[in-house]
C-alpha positions as CSV (number, residue, x, y, z in Angstrom):
1,M,-6.3,4.2,4.1
2,N,-3.5,2.2,5.7
3,L,0.1,3.2,5.9
4,I,1.6,1.0,3.1
5,T,-1.1,2.2,0.6
6,S,-0.3,5.9,1.6
7,L,3.5,5.1,1.0
8,Y,2.7,3.7,-2.2
9,R,0.4,6.7,-3.1
10,I,3.1,9.3,-2.3
11,D,5.6,7.2,-4.7
12,A,7.9,6.2,-1.6
13,I,7.3,2.5,-3.0
14,K,8.8,2.4,-6.6
15,F,8.9,-0.6,-9.1
16,G,11.7,-0.6,-11.9
17,E,15.3,-1.4,-11.8
18,F,17.3,0.1,-8.8
19,T,20.6,-0.1,-7.3
20,L,20.6,-0.1,-3.6
21,K,23.4,1.5,-1.3
22,S,24.6,-2.0,-0.7
23,G,25.1,-2.4,-4.4
24,Q,22.6,-5.0,-4.5
25,S,19.9,-4.7,-7.5
26,S,16.5,-4.5,-6.7
27,K,13.2,-4.2,-8.6
28,I,11.4,-2.6,-5.6
29,Y,12.9,0.8,-4.2
30,L,11.7,2.4,-0.8
31,D,12.3,6.0,-1.1
32,L,11.0,7.1,2.3
33,R,12.6,10.7,1.9
34,Q,9.2,11.3,0.3
35,I,7.4,11.4,3.7
36,I,8.9,14.7,4.9
37,S,6.5,16.3,2.5
38,Y,3.6,14.7,4.1
39,P,3.1,15.8,7.5
40,D,0.1,13.3,8.0
41,I,2.3,10.3,6.9
42,L,5.2,11.4,8.9
43,H,3.1,11.4,11.8
44,S,1.8,8.0,11.1
45,V,5.3,6.5,10.7
46,A,6.2,8.3,14.0
47,E,3.2,6.6,15.5
48,V,3.7,3.1,14.3
49,L,7.4,3.2,15.3
50,W,6.4,4.3,18.7
51,K,3.9,1.7,19.2
52,K,6.7,-1.0,18.2
53,I,9.3,0.4,20.8
54,Q,7.0,0.3,23.8
55,S,8.8,-2.4,25.8
56,C,12.3,-1.0,24.9
57,H,14.3,0.8,27.5
58,F,15.9,3.9,26.7
59,N,16.8,7.6,27.6
60,L,17.5,9.2,24.0
61,I,16.6,8.5,20.6
62,C,18.8,8.9,17.5
63,G,17.7,9.0,14.0
64,V,20.2,7.5,11.5
65,P,21.1,10.4,8.9
66,Y,19.4,11.5,7.0
67,T,16.1,10.0,6.2
68,A,15.4,9.0,9.8
69,L,16.2,12.3,11.3
70,P,12.6,13.8,10.7
71,I,11.0,10.6,12.0
72,A,13.2,10.7,15.0
73,T,12.4,14.5,15.4
74,C,8.6,13.8,15.1
75,I,8.9,11.0,17.8
76,S,10.9,13.4,20.1
77,L,8.2,16.0,19.6
78,Q,5.2,13.8,20.0
79,Y,6.2,11.8,23.0
80,N,8.8,14.4,24.6
81,V,11.6,12.0,24.3
82,P,15.0,13.7,24.1
83,M,17.1,13.3,20.9
84,V,20.6,13.4,20.0
85,M,21.8,13.8,16.3
86,R,24.8,12.1,14.8
87,R,26.9,13.9,12.3
88,K,28.0,12.1,9.3
89,E,31.3,14.1,9.4
90,K,32.8,15.1,12.6
91,K,33.1,19.0,13.0
92,S,36.5,20.2,12.5
93,Y,35.6,23.6,14.1
94,G,33.8,24.6,17.4
95,T,33.3,21.7,19.8
96,K,34.1,19.1,16.9
97,Q,31.5,16.9,18.1
98,Q,30.4,13.9,16.2
99,I,27.3,13.6,18.5
100,E,25.0,16.7,19.0
101,G,22.6,17.5,21.7
102,K,22.6,16.9,25.6
103,F,23.4,13.6,26.9
104,H,25.4,11.6,29.7
105,S,27.8,8.8,29.3
106,G,26.1,5.5,30.2
107,Q,22.4,6.6,28.7
108,N,20.8,4.3,26.6
109,C,20.0,5.5,23.1
110,L,17.3,3.9,20.7
111,I,18.5,4.2,17.3
112,I,15.8,4.7,14.5
113,E,16.0,4.0,11.0
114,D,13.7,3.9,7.9
115,I,14.8,0.9,6.2
116,I,17.3,-1.9,7.0
117,T,19.0,-3.7,4.1
118,T,22.6,-4.9,5.3
119,G,22.4,-2.7,8.4
120,S,25.7,-1.0,7.6
121,S,24.3,2.7,8.3
122,I,22.9,1.5,11.6
123,L,26.1,0.0,12.8
124,E,28.1,3.1,11.9
125,T,25.7,5.2,13.8
126,A,25.8,2.7,16.8
127,D,29.8,3.0,16.6
128,D,29.7,6.6,16.9
129,L,27.2,6.7,19.5
130,Q,29.1,4.1,21.5
131,G,32.3,6.2,20.9
132,A,30.5,9.1,22.6
133,G,29.8,6.8,25.8
134,L,26.2,6.0,24.9
135,K,24.7,2.4,25.2
136,I,22.8,0.8,22.4
137,T,20.4,-2.1,23.0
138,D,17.6,-1.5,20.6
139,V,17.2,-0.6,17.0
140,A,13.7,0.4,15.5
141,V,12.9,0.4,11.7
142,L,9.9,1.1,9.6
143,I,11.1,-1.6,7.1
144,N,12.9,-4.9,7.2
145,R,14.2,-5.7,3.5
146,E,15.1,-8.9,5.0
147,Q,18.4,-9.0,3.1
148,G,20.8,-9.7,6.1
149,G,20.4,-6.4,7.9
150,E,18.7,-7.8,10.9
151,E,21.4,-10.7,11.4
152,N,24.2,-8.2,11.1
153,V,22.7,-5.8,13.9
154,Q,21.9,-9.0,16.0
155,K,25.7,-10.1,16.0
156,Q,26.6,-6.8,17.4
157,G,24.1,-7.4,20.3
158,Y,21.2,-5.2,19.2
159,K,17.7,-6.2,19.0
160,L,15.7,-5.0,15.9
161,H,12.2,-3.9,16.1
162,A,10.7,-3.6,12.5
163,V,7.3,-2.5,11.8
164,F,6.9,-4.0,8.4
165,T,8.9,-6.6,6.4
166,L,9.4,-5.9,2.7
167,Q,7.1,-9.4,2.1
168,E,4.3,-8.0,4.2
169,I,4.6,-4.8,2.3
170,M,4.4,-6.6,-1.1
171,N,1.5,-8.9,0.1
172,E,-0.5,-5.9,1.1
173,L,0.2,-4.2,-1.9
174,L,-0.9,-7.1,-4.0
175,T,-4.4,-7.6,-2.1
176,S,-5.0,-3.8,-2.1
177,S,-5.9,-3.7,-6.0
178,I,-3.9,-0.3,-6.2
179,L,-1.2,-1.7,-8.2
180,R,-0.7,-1.3,-12.1
181,E,-0.5,-4.7,-14.1
182,A,3.4,-4.3,-14.5
183,E,3.7,-3.8,-10.8
184,K,1.7,-6.7,-9.9
185,L,3.8,-9.0,-12.0
186,I,7.1,-7.5,-10.1
187,V,5.5,-8.4,-6.9
188,T,4.4,-11.8,-7.8
189,E,7.6,-12.5,-9.0
190,L,9.4,-11.0,-5.9
191,L,7.1,-13.1,-3.6
192,Q,8.1,-16.5,-5.5
């Protein structure tokens, strides 16, 4: 079974009426938080992302909080790549760190994200990583929703590496014969 149909079967691809983080409305919602309950699918996601980033140069990886953290952790463990973690809020106690983990100023950090819509979460993460002295050149995502995010990260000088586009996912689902009739109508409408 391929990864797209696996994501559909675990309800990580949903159809209906949804409001995205960006405020945009959508008839398809990609809820990749589901993958943490399916180690085999999490492993597959890490594997396809790893294949996508083979040509990139980086010393560290950082998953965008929160959904991409387990993906980055899986890649770190599977491929022995050091990882840092960005806090959404700076600690007000102890070391007061925003970026956790061992790193040195000037190291290149690859950002990992599950889905890119507008790119705002990626850009927030990049700002904090750069504020800690790290360099960012590449961003790896599982799914590009093709709603302006790629252009937004490119404007900041980052190269996006996406495993799938939303259109590729919809085409794959449409030809897979697993969709219910109502879902087929939604996908057909979205593809037009």
